[in-house]
N, C-alpha and C positions, 0 to 999 in steps of 0.2 A: 490630400496628400500629393503632390504635384511632382515632387523630384528624390531619388533616392540615388545614393550612395553608399558601396558598402566597399573596403576596404581590408582585408585579411593583416594580422599580425600573429609575430611568434609561428611556430612550426608546432605539429602535431604530436614532438614527442614531447615538446616541453608546454610552458605556459601560451596557450594560444582562444583568438577568438577573431571578432567582426569589429568593424569600427562604422557607424553607421551615422549617416548624413544624412536628414529631411528638409526639402521644401515645401510650403503648403501655397496653397491658392492655384496661381498662375505657374504651368510647368516653365522651367526655365532652364538650357543648358548647363552644366557644368564647366566653366572657363578654368584653362589652361594654368592658371594661379591657383584659381582654388582647385584644382587636382591638387595639384604642386604639395600643398599648405596640407590635405589630409593626406596625402602616403606620406611628408614628412612626420606627422602625427602618427599614423599607424609606422612606422619607423622607431618612432620616440616609442611605444605601446611593446612594441617589439624588443627592443632594449630592457625595455622597464620588464618585463614577465621573464626574459632571460637572467635580470639578475633575482627576482622574486624565486627562480627557479634553483638556480644555482645555491641559491641561501638556503632554502628548504634542503637540497642536498647535504650542502655544509653542514644543518642541524643533522639531520637522518644519518649521515658518516660521522658527525659525533656523536649520538647517540650510538649508534651502532659500536662505535670504539670503546667505549662507556661499557658498554655490557662486557664486549670481549673480555674487556680488563679485571670486571667485575667477577667474570664465572672463572676467568685465570686463574684469581685468588684463591680459589676453592682447591688449588692443588697445594694448597699453602694449609689445610686445616684437616685436622683426619677425623671426616665426618662418615655416618655409615652410610651405604649406599641410597634408601630412602631419605635419609636426611638431606642431602647434598644434592640429589635430584628435584626435592620439592623447593631448594633454595633456588636454583639454578632457573626453573621452571619462573618463577614467580619473578625471577630478573630479567630474562628474553620475553617475558610475554606484554609487556608495556612495548614493545621494539620491531617484534615477530606479527605478522599478516596474521592472526586466526582470533576464529570466534569462542573457540574454547581449549585449554591446553591443561594436561593433568599426567598422572602414572597410571600405566598400568601394569598390573602386578600378578605371575603367572604364582599359584600355589598348586600344587599336584596336579588336576587334571584341569583349574579353571583359572580364567584369568578375568581379572576385577580392575575396574577404573575407578582411578581416584582421584577427588579433586583435589587440587592445591591450589589454583591461582583463582580469586572472583572471578571470573567469568560471566559476562552479561546474558549468556545462553546457558541452556540447560543442555546435560544429556546426561540418560540412565546409567547407572555406576554397578547397575546388576550381575554377578555371576555369566559368562557365557561358556561353555564347554573350547576349551583354546584348540583342540581339532576344529573349529568351525569361525576360529576368528583366526586374521591376516596377524594380530599381534604375533603370536606363536610361530608364524612363519617367519617375520623379524627377527624374534627374537631364537627360534632355532639355528638360523643361516647366517645370524652377526649381522648384520647387514642393514643398512633402514628400506624403510617399503614409505613409497607416495602413490597416492592413488586424488589421479583428479576426478574422476568420474565415479564417485562411491557408490551410486544407486546402479550402480550396472555391473558391481564386482561380486564375482561368483561367493564369496565370504562375506557381503555385507551383512548386518547386522540386522534383524527388522526394526529391533527399537530405537535404532539410532536413526533408521530412513523415514522412521514415524516421526522424530522430530526434526528432519531435513536436512540431515548430515549430506553435505557435497562432493567434499575432499577430506581425505584424511591423510594424515602422515607420523608413523612410527618408525621411530629411534632407539634400537636398541641399547639398554646402558650395560645389564648382564646377563648372561645366558646361563641355560640349563632350566630345569627344574622350578626353581626360582627365581627364575630370570625376571626384570622388570624393564622397562622401556618408555621414555617419553610419549604422549599421544598426544595428537592436538587435530582439530576437526573447525572446515570451512562450513559455512550456510549458504553464500552465493555459488552459482554454477559458474560464475564468469571468473572466480579469481582461483587458479590455479597455481603450485606450489616455485616459486621462483629460485632462482638460482640464490638469491641472497637470505629465501627462508631456509633452504636445505644448509648452505654455508652454517648459519646461526647455528642450526637445531646439530649439526656435525660435531661443530666446535663446543656445544655444551656438555654434549655426552663427551666428550674427549675431556672434559674439566672433569666431570663426574667419576671417568674410570679413574681419572689420575688421581683426583682427592682419595680414592677406593685404595690405588696401591699405595699411596700414602701412609693411609691408614695401616694398611695389613705390615708396610715396614717396620711402623715405629711400633706396632705388636709382636712385631717379631725381633726387634730392637729389645722392647721391655720384658718378655722371652725369657732371652737370651741374657739378658741383666739379672735376672731374678731364677736361672734355672742352671744346675747343676749341670753341664753335660758329659761328665760320664754315666752316669745311674740316671738323669732325667727328674729326679726330686729338686725341689725347691735348692735355694744356695741359702746361707747364710743372712744374705741382705731381705730375701723373702721370708725366712722364718722372722726377723725384728718383724718386717713390717706387718704378717702376719699376728703377730702375736699381739701386739699394740692394737690390734682391731680386734683381735678376741678378747682381749681384755678390756675395751672399750664394750664391744656388745653387754659382755657378761656383769659388766658393774650397772648398765641401762636394764638388762632383764633378771638381773639377780642369779645366775646360775656358778657355780664351781667351772673351771678352766686350771687345767697340769699338765704339766710342761715334762715329758719323760727324757732325758738326755740319757746318752749312748755311746760307749766306747769301744769298737769293735778289738779284737784281740785278733794278735796271728799274721794281722797285717806285714810285719816287719821280718818276720820270720819266712813267710813266702816271699814276700820281693829278694829278700838273702838269699833266698833256697833255688826257686824257679823262676824268677825276673817279672819285671816289673809288668808285665804283660799277665802274668799270672794272678798278681796283687791286684790289678784292675778288675781283673773277672772275678776276682774275692768281692772285692768293694759294690761290683753291681749284681752280684749274687745275694750280698747280702740286703742291699736294696728290694731285690723284689721278692726276696721271702717276706719283709718283714712286711710288707706292701697286702704280699697273700695271707699275713696271720693277722694282723691287726686291724681291729675295726674301719671299716669302709671309709664311715667319715672322721679319720684319724688323720691328718695332714702329717707327713713325710718331711724329711728334709737331713741332705746331707751338709754337715754346716763345715766340712774343710778332714783333709786327709783319713783318719780313721774314725771323726767323731760323727754320731746321728743325734734329731734329734725327730721329738714329736712335738705335737699340739693337740693336746685330748679336750673337749668340749663337753660339759655336762660328765663332767670325772674329778669327784671327790680323792682328797690325797687320803689314805687311810691300807692301813696293815693288808686287809681284805682284796683291797682294792688293787696294791701291789702288787699280791701274789696273784692275781688275776690276768696282770698284765705280764709279768714275769713270766706266767706262764709259756703266753703267746709268743713270746722272745726266745723262750728256750726251746718251743717248737721250729721258730724261723731258725734257729743256730742250728737244730736238729738234723734241716732240710740240707741247710748249708755242708755241714760236716758227710751227709750223704751223696753230696752231688760234688765230691774229692776237695773237702776242704777240712780235714781232719781237727787241725791245728785252731780253729777259728773257734771264738769264745766270745763271750761280749761282757760289760758292768754296766750297772743304771743307775740312775738314781731316779725320781718321781716327787715333785712338789706342785702344790696347790694353792691356786687363788681362790678368793679373799682367803683360806682357810690360815694359810702359813707364811704368804708372801702379799702387798700390797699394790707390788709395780714389776711390769717387767723385768728390770733389774735385777731386784731383789729374787723374783722368782728363779730364773736362772741359776745365779751366782747355789741359790739353796740345792738345786736339782744336779748342777756340777758339784759339789758338795758331797752330796752323797754320791752320785758313782763314784770319785774318786776313793770316797772312805772303802765302799766294796771292792773298787781295783786293788788298793791297797791290803785289805784281809784277802783275796783269792787270786792277788797275783795276776797268773795270766788267764785264768778263766772263771767265768761268772755262775754259769749250770754246766753242768756235766747231764747229756743223754742217759735216761732210764736210771739217772739213781735218785732223783725227787730229791734232794740235800745242798745247801749251798756251797 
């Protein structure tokens, strides 16, 4: 090799390199036209390098935008926190500069790492005491923690150091004793967390939290749609939904389900004499007394006005069973009278599936008929305390 020419092209911030030209055997100087030709070639390579860089940047920007769009769509879905977190982690893993990314979960005094993405690397996921983990610090403070020099961190976990973890990112999703966080790790010491990494992680965390808020909102709306606001009991819609579910289960497993229909007496008198606020107190008091005296597994509902109902699973319809249930309701009425509603009384009707009816509609209709029959027979009161007779 007799003569060499090196001409740089591109820039260190983008694609760059050196164009080399060589002559063998006899040394000869590079003529001006040869130098010009080499420099023009280097300029062409620089332009090509810039185009390559721009094309790569455009691809990365498109990928990044697509990932942001995908994680933003989580807000439209009512997902559990860990379910939303797992989905967003798998989404961002394809564009984030990470070697391992998963979920950190706090349970009581422990922190556990849970693998979500099929990472090419492996790290231990056994429990760690939360006070000795930077995960708890991030969750307790409610702000991300980025550690570029993990081996020298005072709370570095020995198990992670043994597998070569060099940097860690922890982005809280939920706080408190059951907190969760995105946990990402890198195994190379020259790859600090960039602004792009951080922006991606924090956008993901915002989407997970927004999905959780959306889920909570939908649950609150559902609860409101199926709850009587005055008594806190289920309303008519809840009763109809739950009765169908109970009967479906009873058909599969072969056990009886009874419906107890109740009509509270004395509400009109209280409203006319003492006002509707006192009438509301009567309705609330009856709901509370029923809840205290019926079995815990019996589900109670206020259907509207002074009408109440209960679904009694594993309860057949018989004279002895109805007598036992009436005694419980009688105790509830006695409590209600002692609390300042001496005019309170109740009429009741009981019907059982499949012994007496084979559908929700026929079951409710039969229990209603028996309730109105008793109401007609006893006028204002169904049972009087301490009398022991209808």
